[in-house]
C-alpha positions as CSV (number, residue, x, y, z in Angstrom):
1,M,-60.0,1.0,7.4
2,T,-60.4,1.3,11.2
3,M,-61.6,4.9,11.1
4,V,-65.0,6.2,12.1
5,N,-66.1,9.7,10.8
6,G,-62.5,10.5,9.8
7,A,-60.9,9.7,13.1
8,V,-59.0,6.6,14.3
9,S,-61.3,4.4,16.3
10,A,-59.7,2.3,19.1
11,P,-62.6,-0.1,19.4
12,K,-62.7,-0.7,15.6
13,T,-58.9,-1.1,15.5
14,N,-59.0,-3.6,18.3
15,L,-61.8,-5.6,16.7
16,Y,-59.7,-5.8,13.5
17,R,-56.5,-6.8,15.5
18,L,-58.4,-9.5,17.4
19,G,-59.6,-10.9,14.0
20,V,-56.1,-11.2,12.7
21,G,-54.5,-12.5,15.9
22,Q,-52.7,-9.3,17.0
23,P,-52.6,-7.9,20.5
24,L,-54.9,-5.0,21.4
25,V,-53.9,-1.4,21.1
26,I,-54.5,0.3,24.5
27,G,-53.5,3.9,23.4
28,M,-53.9,5.4,20.0
29,N,-50.7,7.5,20.3
30,N,-47.7,6.3,22.2
31,E,-49.5,5.6,25.5
32,P,-48.1,2.8,27.6
33,F,-49.7,-0.6,27.5
34,G,-51.1,-2.4,30.4
35,D,-51.7,-6.0,31.4
36,I,-54.8,-6.6,29.4
37,E,-54.4,-9.7,27.4
38,A,-55.9,-10.6,24.0
39,R,-55.7,-14.3,23.2
40,G,-52.7,-14.7,25.6
41,Q,-50.7,-11.8,24.1
42,Q,-49.9,-8.5,25.8
43,A,-51.5,-5.4,24.6
44,D,-49.4,-3.3,22.1
45,T,-48.8,0.3,21.2
46,P,-48.7,2.0,17.8
47,A,-44.9,2.7,18.4
48,N,-44.2,-1.0,18.9
49,F,-46.4,-1.9,15.9
50,C,-44.3,0.4,13.7
51,A,-41.0,-1.0,15.0
52,N,-42.2,-4.6,14.5
53,M,-43.5,-3.8,11.1
54,I,-40.3,-2.3,9.8
55,N,-37.9,-4.7,11.6
56,L,-39.8,-7.9,10.6
57,Q,-41.1,-7.1,7.2
58,T,-37.9,-5.5,5.9
59,A,-35.9,-8.6,6.8
60,F,-38.7,-10.9,5.4
61,I,-38.9,-9.1,2.0
62,A,-35.1,-8.9,1.7
63,A,-34.8,-12.6,2.5
64,N,-37.3,-13.5,-0.2
65,A,-36.2,-10.9,-2.8
66,G,-35.4,-13.5,-5.5
67,R,-38.6,-15.3,-5.1
68,F,-40.7,-12.1,-5.0
69,S,-38.7,-10.6,-8.0
70,A,-39.7,-13.5,-10.1
71,S,-43.4,-13.1,-9.3
72,P,-45.8,-10.6,-11.0
73,S,-47.0,-7.6,-9.1
74,P,-50.6,-7.7,-7.9
75,V,-50.8,-4.0,-8.8
76,P,-48.6,-3.3,-11.9
77,A,-49.2,0.4,-11.5
78,A,-47.5,0.3,-8.0
79,G,-44.6,-2.2,-8.6
80,S,-42.9,-3.9,-11.5
81,N,-43.0,-7.2,-9.7
82,L,-44.0,-8.6,-6.3
83,F,-40.7,-7.5,-4.7
84,T,-41.0,-3.9,-5.7
85,F,-44.7,-3.8,-4.9
86,L,-44.1,-5.1,-1.3
87,A,-41.2,-2.7,-0.8
88,A,-43.3,0.3,-2.0
89,R,-46.2,-0.8,0.3
90,L,-43.9,-1.1,3.3
91,S,-42.4,2.3,2.6
92,A,-45.9,3.8,2.2
93,S,-47.2,2.1,5.4
94,F,-44.3,3.6,7.4
95,T,-45.5,7.1,6.3
96,D,-49.2,6.3,6.5
97,F,-48.9,5.0,10.1
98,G,-46.9,8.0,11.2
99,C,-44.0,5.8,12.3
100,A,-41.5,8.7,12.2
101,A,-43.3,10.2,15.2
102,F,-41.8,7.4,17.3
103,G,-38.2,8.2,16.4
104,L,-38.1,5.5,13.7
105,H,-36.6,5.9,10.2
106,N,-38.0,4.5,7.0
107,P,-35.7,1.5,6.1
108,V,-36.9,1.3,2.5
109,S,-35.6,3.3,-0.4
110,V,-37.7,2.8,-3.6
111,S,-36.7,3.8,-7.1
112,L,-39.6,4.9,-9.3
113,N,-39.8,5.0,-13.1
114,A,-41.3,8.0,-15.0
115,N,-44.8,6.6,-14.5
116,G,-44.4,6.4,-10.7
117,V,-44.0,2.6,-10.7
118,A,-41.6,1.1,-8.2
119,V,-38.8,-0.7,-10.2
120,A,-36.1,-1.2,-7.6
121,A,-35.7,-1.1,-3.8
122,T,-33.0,-1.1,-1.1
123,F,-33.3,-1.7,2.6
124,S,-31.5,-0.8,5.8
125,L,-31.6,-3.9,7.9
126,V,-30.5,-2.1,11.1
127,P,-33.0,-3.0,13.8
128,Q,-34.9,0.0,15.3
129,T,-36.5,0.7,18.6
130,P,-39.1,3.3,19.1
131,N,-38.4,6.2,21.5
132,A,-39.9,5.9,25.0
133,P,-43.0,8.2,25.5
134,E,-41.1,10.5,27.8
135,S,-38.2,10.9,25.3
136,Q,-39.8,11.9,22.1
137,G,-36.5,13.5,20.8
138,T,-34.8,12.4,17.6
139,Q,-33.2,9.0,17.4
140,A,-29.6,8.8,16.0
141,T,-29.4,7.8,12.4
142,P,-28.0,4.3,12.1
143,S,-24.4,4.3,10.9
144,T,-24.8,1.2,8.9
145,P,-25.4,2.0,5.2
146,P,-28.5,0.6,3.4
147,V,-28.2,-2.9,2.1
148,T,-28.8,-3.5,-1.6
149,V,-30.8,-6.7,-1.9
150,I,-29.5,-9.2,-4.3
151,P,-31.9,-12.1,-5.1
152,A,-30.8,-15.3,-3.5
153,P,-32.0,-18.9,-3.8
154,W,-35.0,-19.8,-1.7
155,L,-36.8,-22.9,-0.4
156,P,-40.6,-23.0,-0.3
157,W,-42.2,-23.2,3.1
158,T,-45.6,-24.7,3.7
159,P,-47.5,-24.5,7.0
160,W,-48.3,-28.2,6.8
161,G,-44.7,-29.4,6.7
162,E,-43.2,-31.7,4.1
163,Y,-45.2,-33.3,1.3
164,G,-47.4,-36.0,2.8
165,D,-46.8,-34.9,6.3
166,P,-49.8,-33.0,7.7
167,G,-47.5,-31.0,10.2
168,Y,-49.8,-31.4,13.2
């Protein structure tokens, strides 16, 4: 989506990131970030984006597994319910964004049926940190086994607070 003529475009990527409240990407590979600020946030790198994506989203999807499992998939050809759809998308994003190049490991294991539809997923919830640019070697595989997500009760959250309370 942020490519121009088949190549990643830093200006287009940064325009998108500004529009969704994310910090700017200074380097398109694993270049260090500087002190340029975007809406008060420090600039980011692709390596940090990948680490944040897998550390935050894996925990979020796992915490809401019950709620998401009870909801229909927005794309039934990709996931049997919202939970499996989100797990499959997170796993695909890890690959699509080239996160393995930063010494990270895909925390999602997706089970597919005969039609290629995600029907189950497990996560490793071990936090990961990308390799520093000068040490692009392989990162040790976490010793903690993957966590099988069992749906749990959930409480709905609304950005405006409790019913009748505007929250601001």
